[in-house]
C-alpha positions in Angstrom: 13.1 17.6 -8.8 12.8 14.6 -6.4 9.3 14.7 -4.9 10.6 13.0 -1.7 12.8 15.8 -0.6 14.7 15.2 2.6 13.8 18.7 3.7 10.2 17.6 4.3 11.1 14.9 6.8 10.3 17.3 9.6 6.7 17.4 8.3 6.3 13.7 9.0 7.4 14.2 12.7 4.1 16.0 13.2 2.4 12.6 13.0 0.9 10.3 10.4 -2.6 11.0 11.6 -2.2 14.6 10.5 -1.1 13.4 7.1 -4.0 11.1 6.8 -6.5 13.8 7.5 -5.6 15.6 4.3 -6.3 12.5 2.1 -8.7 13.4 -0.7 -10.6 11.5 -1.9 -10.8 8.4 0.2 -9.5 5.3 -1.5 -11.9 2.5 -2.5 -12.1 -0.6 -0.3 -9.7 -3.4 -1.3 -9.1 -6.3 1.0 -5.7 -7.9 1.4 -5.3 -11.4 3.0 -2.0 -12.5 4.5 -0.5 -15.1 6.8 2.5 -14.6 9.1 5.2 -17.1 10.0 5.5 -18.6 13.5 8.6 -16.7 14.6 7.0 -13.2 15.2 4.9 -11.4 17.7 1.4 -11.7 16.2 1.0 -15.4 16.7 -1.0 -16.0 19.9 -2.5 -12.5 20.0 -6.3 -12.3 20.0 -7.6 -11.2 16.6 -9.7 -8.0 16.4 -13.0 -9.7 15.3 -13.4 -12.7 17.5 -10.7 -12.4 20.2 -9.4 -15.8 19.2 -5.7 -16.4 19.3 -4.0 -16.0 15.9 -2.0 -18.9 14.5 0.5 -19.1 11.6 -2.1 -21.0 9.6 -4.8 -18.3 9.7 -5.4 -16.0 6.9 -5.7 -12.4 8.1 -7.1 -9.1 6.9 -6.8 -5.7 8.4 -8.7 -4.7 11.6 -10.6 -2.0 9.7 -11.0 -4.0 6.5 -8.8 -1.6 4.6 -5.2 -0.3 4.8 -4.6 2.8 7.0 -1.9 4.9 8.6 -0.7 3.6 12.0 -0.9 2.9 14.8 -3.2 0.1 13.8 -5.2 -2.6 15.6 -4.4 -6.3 15.5 -5.5 -7.9 12.2 -8.7 -10.0 12.1 -9.3 -13.5 11.0 -10.3 -13.8 7.3 -10.2 -17.6 7.1 -9.1 -19.7 10.0 -6.6 -22.6 9.7 -9.3 -25.0 10.8 -12.9 -24.7 11.5 -14.0 -22.3 14.3 -14.4 -19.6 15.6 -15.2 -17.1 12.9 -15.0 -17.9 9.2 -14.3 -21.5 8.6 -11.1 -21.9 6.6 -8.5 -24.3 5.4 -9.6 -27.4 7.4 -6.3 -28.2 8.9 -6.7 -30.9 11.6 -3.7 -29.5 13.5 -5.4 -26.2 14.1 -7.0 -26.8 17.5 -3.9 -27.9 19.3 -2.0 -24.9 18.0 -4.5 -22.3 19.2 -3.0 -20.2 21.9 0.7 -21.0 21.4 2.9 -18.0 21.3 5.1 -16.6 18.6 8.6 -18.0 18.6 7.3 -21.6 19.3 6.6 -23.6 16.1 3.3 -25.4 15.7 1.9 -27.6 12.9 -0.4 -25.3 10.9 2.0 -22.9 9.2 0.8 -21.8 5.8 3.6 -20.8 3.4 1.8 -19.7 0.2 -1.8 -18.7 -0.7 -3.9 -18.3 -3.8 -7.6 -18.1 -4.6 -6.9 -19.7 -8.0 -8.1 -17.0 -10.3 -5.1 -14.6 -10.6 -5.1 -12.9 -14.1 -3.1 -14.5 -16.9 0.2 -13.0 -17.9 1.7 -13.6 -21.3 1.8 -12.4 -24.9 -1.1 -10.1 -25.4 -1.8 -9.6 -21.7 -2.8 -6.0 -20.9 -1.2 -6.2 -17.4 1.4 -3.6 -16.9 2.3 -3.2 -13.2 1.3 -6.5 -11.9 3.5 -8.4 -9.4 3.0 -8.0 -5.7 5.4 -9.7 -3.4 7.0 -9.9 0.1 10.5 -11.0 1.2 11.8 -12.6 4.3 13.8 -11.1 7.2 17.2 -11.6 5.5 16.5 -10.1 2.1 18.6 -7.0 1.3 17.5 -6.0 -2.2 19.5 -4.3 -4.9 20.0 -0.6 -4.8 18.2 1.2 -7.7 17.8 5.0 -8.2 14.2 5.0 -6.9 12.5 6.9 -4.1 12.0 4.8 -0.9 10.3 2.7 0.1 12.0 -0.2 -1.7 13.2 -3.6 -0.5 16.7 -2.1 -0.3 15.6 1.0 1.8 13.3 -1.0 4.1 15.6 -3.9 4.7 18.2 -1.5 6.0 15.9 -0.6 8.9 14.3 -4.0 9.4 11.0 -3.1 7.8 11.0 -5.2 4.6 9.7 -8.5 5.9 6.2 -7.2 6.9 5.7 -5.1 3.7 4.2 -5.8 0.2 6.2 -4.5 -2.8 5.3 -4.0 -6.4 7.4 -4.4 -9.5 7.7 -1.2 -11.6 7.2 -2.7 -15.0 8.4 -6.2 -15.8 7.0 -7.0 -19.2 6.1 -10.6 -20.1 8.2 -13.5 -19.0 10.4 -15.5 -19.3 12.9 -12.9 -18.2 16.5 -13.6 -17.6 18.4 -11.6 -14.9 18.0 -7.8 -15.5 16.0 -8.4 -18.7 12.9 -6.5 -17.5 12.0 -3.2 -19.1 12.2 -1.5 -15.6 13.8 -3.7 -13.0 13.2 -2.8 -9.4 10.4 -2.5 -6.8 8.5 0.0 -4.7 6.7 -0.5 -1.3 2.9 -0.5 -1.6 1.7 -1.9 1.8 3.6 -1.2 5.0 3.7 -3.6 7.9 2.5 -1.2 10.6 1.6 2.0 8.7 4.0 4.1 10.8 7.0 6.2 9.6 9.7 3.9 8.6 13.3 4.2 9.7 14.0 5.1 6.0 11.7 8.1 6.3 9.0 6.5 4.1 5.3 6.4 5.2 2.6 4.5 3.5 -0.6 2.7 4.5 -0.2 -0.4 6.6 -1.7 -3.7 7.7 -1.2 -4.0 11.4 1.9 -6.2 11.7 4.9 -5.6 14.0 8.0 -3.9 12.8 11.0 -3.8 12.7 12.1 -7.4 12.2 15.4 -8.6 13.5 17.9 -10.7 11.5 19.1 -12.3 14.7 18.0 -15.9 15.3 16.5 -14.9 18.7 12.9 -16.1 19.3 10.4 -14.7 19.3 11.4 -12.2 16.7 10.3 -8.6 17.6 8.7 -8.2 14.1 6.4 -10.2 11.9 7.2 -11.9 8.6 4.4 -11.7 6.0 4.4 -15.3 4.7 1.5 -15.6 2.3 -0.5 -13.1 0.2 -3.7 -12.6 -1.7 -4.6 -9.1 -2.8 -7.9 -7.5 -3.9 -10.0 -10.3 -2.4 -13.6 -10.4 -1.4 -14.6 -11.2 2.2 -15.5 -14.7 2.9 -14.6 -18.1 1.5 -14.0 -17.9 -2.2 -16.2 -20.0 -4.6 -13.1 -21.4 -6.1 -11.8 -22.6 -2.8 -8.4 -21.9 -1.4 -5.0 -23.1 -2.8 -2.1 -23.1 -0.5 1.1 -24.9 0.7 2.4 -25.9 4.1 5.9 -25.8 5.5 8.6 -28.5 5.5 11.0 -28.9 8.4 14.0 -27.6 6.4 17.1 -26.2 8.0 17.5 -22.5 7.2 21.2 -22.2 6.3 21.4 -18.6 7.6 19.6 -18.9 11.0 20.1 -22.7 11.5 16.4 -22.7 12.6 14.3 -25.7 11.4 10.9 -25.1 9.8 7.7 -25.9 11.5 7.0 -29.2 9.6 3.3 -28.4 9.2 3.2 -30.2 5.8 4.3 -33.6 7.1 2.1 -33.2 10.1 -0.9 -33.3 7.8 0.4 -35.9 5.4 1.8 -33.7 2.7 5.1 -32.2 1.6 6.0 -28.5 1.5 6.3 -28.7 -2.3 2.6 -29.7 -2.8 -0.1 -27.3 -3.8 -3.1 -28.1 -1.7 -6.8 -27.2 -2.3 -9.6 -26.8 0.2 -12.7 -26.6 -1.9 -15.3 -25.8 0.7 -15.1 -24.0 4.1 -13.5 -26.2 6.7 -11.9 -28.6 4.3 -10.5 -31.2 4.2 -7.6 -30.2 2.0 -6.2 -32.4 -0.6 -3.2 -32.3 -3.0 -4.1 -30.4 -6.1 -0.6 -30.1 -7.7 1.9 -32.7 -6.4 5.4 -31.5 -5.9 7.0 -33.8 -8.5 4.9 -32.2 -11.3 6.3 -28.8 -10.3 9.9 -30.2 -10.6 10.2 -30.3 -6.8 11.4 -33.0 -4.4 13.0 -34.9 -7.3 16.6 -34.7 -6.1 15.9 -37.1 -3.2 15.7 -34.2 -0.8 12.8 -31.8 0.0 11.9 -28.5 -1.6 9.6 -26.0 0.1 7.2 -24.0 -2.1 7.2 -20.5 -0.7 5.1 -18.3 -2.9 2.2 -18.9 -5.2 0.3 -17.4 -8.2 -2.3 -19.7 -9.8 -4.8 -19.3 -12.6 -6.8 -22.6 -12.7 -8.2 -23.1 -16.2 -11.6 -24.4 -15.0 -11.2 -28.2 -15.4 -10.5 -28.7 -11.7 -7.5 -30.9 -12.5 -3.9 -29.7 -12.5 -2.6 -29.4 -16.1 0.9 -28.2 -15.9 2.4 -25.8 -18.3 4.7 -27.4 -20.9 5.9 -24.3 -22.7 6.2 -20.8 -21.4 2.9 -18.9 -21.6 1.0 -21.8 -23.1 -1.6 -21.1 -20.4 -2.8 -18.2 -22.6 -4.7 -20.7 -24.7 -6.5 -22.1 -21.7 -5.2 -25.7 -22.1 -2.9 -25.5 -19.1 -2.9 -23.9 -15.6 -0.7 -20.9 -15.0 1.2 -21.8 -11.8 4.1 -19.6 -10.7 5.9 -20.1 -7.5 9.2 -19.7 -5.6 11.1 -22.0 -3.2 12.3 -21.3 0.2 15.9 -20.9 1.3 17.3 -24.4 2.2 15.4 -26.2 -0.5 17.4 -28.8 -2.4 16.5 -27.1 -5.7 18.6 -24.0 -5.0 21.5 -23.9 -7.4 20.1 -26.5 -9.8 19.8 -25.5 -13.5 16.4 -24.2 -14.5 14.6 -25.6 -17.6 14.3 -22.3 -19.6 17.7 -20.5 -19.3 19.9 -23.2 -17.7 20.7 -20.8 -14.9 21.2 -21.8 -11.2 17.8 -21.4 -9.4 17.7 -18.8 -6.6 15.3 -18.3 -3.7 14.0 -15.0 -5.2 13.2 -16.4 -8.7 9.6 -16.7 -9.8 9.4 -20.2 -11.3 7.1 -22.1 -13.5 6.7 -25.9 -14.1 9.4 -27.8 -15.9 9.5 -26.9 -19.6 9.7 -29.5 -22.4 12.6 -29.5 -24.8 15.2 -28.9 -22.1 17.4 -31.5 -20.5 16.8 -30.0 -17.0 14.0 -31.7 -15.1 13.7 -28.7 -12.8 11.3 -25.7 -12.9 11.9 -22.9 -15.3 12.8 -19.4 -14.3 9.9 -17.3 -15.4 11.1 -14.0 -13.9 14.6 -13.9 -12.4 15.0 -12.3 -9.0 17.1 -9.5 -10.3 14.2 -8.1 -12.2 12.3 -7.6 -9.0 15.2 -5.8 -7.4 16.2 -8.8 -5.3 19.7 -10.1 -4.8 20.5 -13.4 -6.5 23.9 -15.1 -5.8 23.9 -17.6 -8.6 27.1 -19.2 -7.3 27.0 -22.5 -5.4 26.7 -22.1 -1.6 25.7 -18.5 -1.5 22.3 -17.3 -0.1 20.0 -15.0 -2.1 17.1 -12.8 -1.2 14.1 -15.0 -0.4 10.8 -14.3 -2.1 8.2 -15.0 0.6 4.8 -14.3 -0.9 3.5 -13.5 -4.3 0.4 -12.3 -6.2 -0.6 -11.0 -9.6 -2.9 -8.0 -10.2 -4.8 -7.2 -13.4 -5.3 -3.6 -12.2 -3.5 -1.2 -9.8 -4.2 -1.7 -6.1 -4.4 2.1 -5.5 -4.8 4.4 -8.5 -6.3 7.7 -7.3 -5.4 9.5 -10.5 -6.9 6.7 -12.7 -4.0 6.5 -15.1 -3.7 2.7 -14.9 -0.5 2.8 -12.8 -0.4 2.1 -9.1 0.1 5.2 -7.1 3.2 3.8 -5.4 4.8 3.2 -8.8 3.8 6.7 -10.0 5.7 8.2 -7.1 8.7 5.8 -7.4 9.3 6.7 -11.1 8.7 10.4 -10.5 5.6 10.6 -12.7 3.8 11.9 -9.6 4.9 14.1 -6.8 4.4 13.2 -3.2 5.4 16.4 -1.5 4.1 15.5 2.0 5.6 12.0 1.7 2.5 10.1 2.6 2.4 7.7 -0.3 -0.4 9.5 -2.1 0.2 11.4 -5.4 -0.2 15.1 -4.7 -2.7 15.5 -7.6 -5.1 13.4 -5.6 -4.9 15.5 -2.5 -6.3 18.7 -1.1 -3.3 20.2 0.6 -5.1 23.0 2.5 -5.1 24.3 6.0 -7.6 26.7 7.6 -6.4 29.5 9.8 -7.2 33.0 11.1 -10.2 31.8 13.1 -12.0 34.4 15.3 -11.7 32.4 18.5 -11.3 33.8 22.0 -7.5 34.1 21.5 -8.0 36.4 18.5 -8.3 40.2 18.6 -12.0 40.4 17.6 -12.8 44.1 16.9 -15.7 44.3 19.4 -15.7 40.9 21.1 -17.6 39.4 18.3 -15.9 36.0 18.6 -16.9 33.0 16.4 -14.5 30.1 16.7 -15.5 28.1 13.6 -14.8 30.9 11.1 -14.4 34.6 10.8 -15.8 37.0 13.4 -19.5 37.3 13.9 -21.4 39.4 11.3 -24.9 40.7 11.1 -26.2 37.1 10.7 -25.0 36.4 14.3 -22.5 33.9 13.1 -19.2 34.2 11.2 -18.4 33.5 7.6 -16.6 30.2 7.0 -14.2 29.5 4.2 -13.6 25.9 3.2 -11.9 24.1 0.3 -12.7 21.1 -1.9 -11.3 19.4 -5.0 -7.5 19.2 -5.1 -4.5 21.5 -5.1 -3.1 20.1 -8.4 -2.2 22.9 -10.8 -2.8 20.5 -13.7 -6.3 19.5 -12.6 -7.0 23.2 -11.6 -10.1 22.0 -9.7 -9.7 23.7 -6.3 -12.9 25.3 -5.1 -13.0 27.8 -2.3 -16.4 28.1 -0.8 -17.5 30.9 1.7 -20.8 30.6 3.5 -22.7 32.4 6.4 -22.3 35.9 4.9 -25.1 38.4 5.0 -27.5 38.0 2.0 -27.1 39.9 -1.2 -23.9 41.7 -0.3 -20.9 42.3 -2.6 -17.3 41.4 -1.8 -14.3 39.6 -3.1 -11.6 37.1 -2.2 -8.0 38.3 -1.9 -4.9 36.2 -2.0 -1.2 36.5 -1.0 1.9 34.4 -0.6 2.5 36.1 2.8 0.7 36.0 6.2 0.7 37.9 9.4 -0.7 37.3 12.9 -4.4 38.2 13.0 -5.1 42.0 13.2 -8.5 43.7 13.4 -9.8 44.5 9.9 -13.3 46.3 9.8 -15.6 44.0 11.8 -13.3 41.0 11.2 -9.6 39.9 11.1 -7.0 40.1 8.4 -4.2 37.5 8.3 -2.8 38.1 4.8 0.1 40.5 4.2 1.3 42.4 1.1 1.7 41.7 -1.7 -2.0 41.0 -2.0 -4.1 40.3 -5.2 -7.8 40.9 -5.5 -10.0 38.4 -7.3 -13.2 39.2 -9.1 -16.1 40.9 -7.2 -19.0 38.6 -6.3 -22.4 38.9 -4.6 -23.4 36.6 -1.7 -26.9 36.4 -3.2 -29.9 34.8 -1.5 -27.8 32.1 0.2 -25.1 34.3 1.7 -22.4 32.3 -0.1 -20.1 32.3 -3.0 -17.5 30.0 -4.7 -14.2 30.7 -6.4 -13.1 27.9 -8.6 -12.6 25.6 -10.3 -10.2 27.2 -12.7 -8.4 29.4 -10.2 -5.0 28.8 -11.8 -6.2 29.7 -15.2 -8.0 32.8 -13.9 -4.8 34.2 -12.2 -2.8 33.7 -15.4 -5.5 35.4 -17.4 -6.3 38.3 -15.1 -3.3 39.1 -12.8 0.3 40.1 -13.4 2.9 37.3 -13.2 3.6 37.8 -9.5 0.0 36.8 -8.9 0.0 33.6 -10.9 -0.5 30.3 -9.1 2.5 28.0 -9.8 3.6 24.5 -8.8 5.3 24.5 -5.4 3.8 27.7 -4.2 1.7 28.1 -1.0 -1.0 30.7 -1.4 -3.3 32.1 1.2 -6.9 33.1 0.6 -9.5 35.1 2.6 -13.0 36.5 1.7 -14.0 40.1 2.5 -17.7 41.3 2.2 -19.8 44.3 2.9 -22.0 44.2 6.1 -23.6 47.6 6.9 -25.5 46.1 9.8 -22.5 44.4 11.3 -22.0 44.3 15.1 -18.9 46.6 15.3 -20.2 49.4 13.0 -17.3 49.2 10.5 -19.7 48.0 7.7 -17.7 45.0 6.4 -16.2 41.7 7.6 -14.0 38.8 6.7 -14.1 35.0 6.7 -11.3 32.8 8.2 -8.4 32.2 5.9 -7.3 29.2 3.9 -3.7 28.1 3.0 -3.2 25.9 -0.1 0.0 24.3 -1.3 -0.1 23.7 -5.1 1.3 20.6 -6.6 1.7 19.4 -10.2 
């Protein structure tokens, strides 16, 4: 069964905020840092921390410090392109003149790629499983795979891919020729704006504008995520910041020329720069020619970056694939932008024409090609690669490598987005969170003033008032996963030391008077074990409700995956206000998932 059933799309129309309210438990804080290109709406907008205009050279984090469902606030500055205000950053001298310019007008601080220099190593013996995070540009289309949305393919169709972050679904160790990965393809893990996509997907977002237009009109109505560092700590990293700037290359699709921020600061777009201390100044750490770039006589623009610096502080390029595992060389993986002279040249591992979506490594010895080697071909990421001369491919815009999942609510070592994409987890409410991590419950049958309270004994937060002068309240905790079987139904504010029980049904009715309270469950009903409210006036049912029903009730009363059961507590109350000697709590509805 496909967990992203189209029949549930109407649920999403009720609003992402309602979906978010059911999230259980809350996800741990993980900061993501990005930059955006100069063409979109975010440039020139005041950031959410300092009110200072954002530039395409600033590195940004979310307004709340974590991903969330939209609508979202404007991102905040994590590290500025220059010096002030806020956290001192990359030390680019061109920062001050660019402050306040609007999106759609190029300025001379554009950051094209970003790394903190300590991404985990990948290679033989590496434990990394689902490890690559990336973004694409406005013109990427993706390859259709039989995966649940969101993917590059599904989101590009509605203009939402350029602001998103995608994960691979199981590459294996490079080098990987086209379609050589164990599980080629991708899944969206971070949305641009956190709102419901035109594809129907919804997942936590960053605060960028969507959708993006493929038209060359400036400014673009959407933002293009242009550099990426995931799972970062706040502040300037002890290792410094590694990045690249932009060359003034002509984009062969849009015919728009790049910002030229590299040359404006005395570098090329193929150089990897390093700012070692807050505020700079930056210097060349890995020159373009050692990466096999700028060697044709024309410029190449490095467009995405993964770096594991081996601790010497000096760039020591890889000579053979995965030789960085021994610590003698630096692991430097990158891509090049559309319009680079390198596109179509033979790589130094497979001899294949290099495409914009390929993840490349430094030129490898023992091969006549002086150009970079294809470490992971674009097709393995689910990106289109036209390896014929003169044809454009999907452009890999930003890149990072993770040594653990970004979100892993079920602690199985697999990112939640990947679990859902490969159908190892259900996502019945389509909110990007595996159902086994959620409490899919809703309270109802409250004895408010619109309910038929038997003697006017209203109590809005729960059941009708009882002899304690308040009503009994039924709440839920744990999850509604049948496998976990950890749902707990807790009833409080009952009279002390009174017997009663919980009853359950698949069917409901409008509230009707029932003793001193209300009943909202309809036949066929099943009784659970008798309990006593004891000295606290409370009781719990669960965990183990699924197992109890199977062991104690006939098959129609068993809790199964996909069912929605309703629960309500009934208890004796001889001194109750209406004289009927018993009462009820509110009711609770629970939808059970795998």
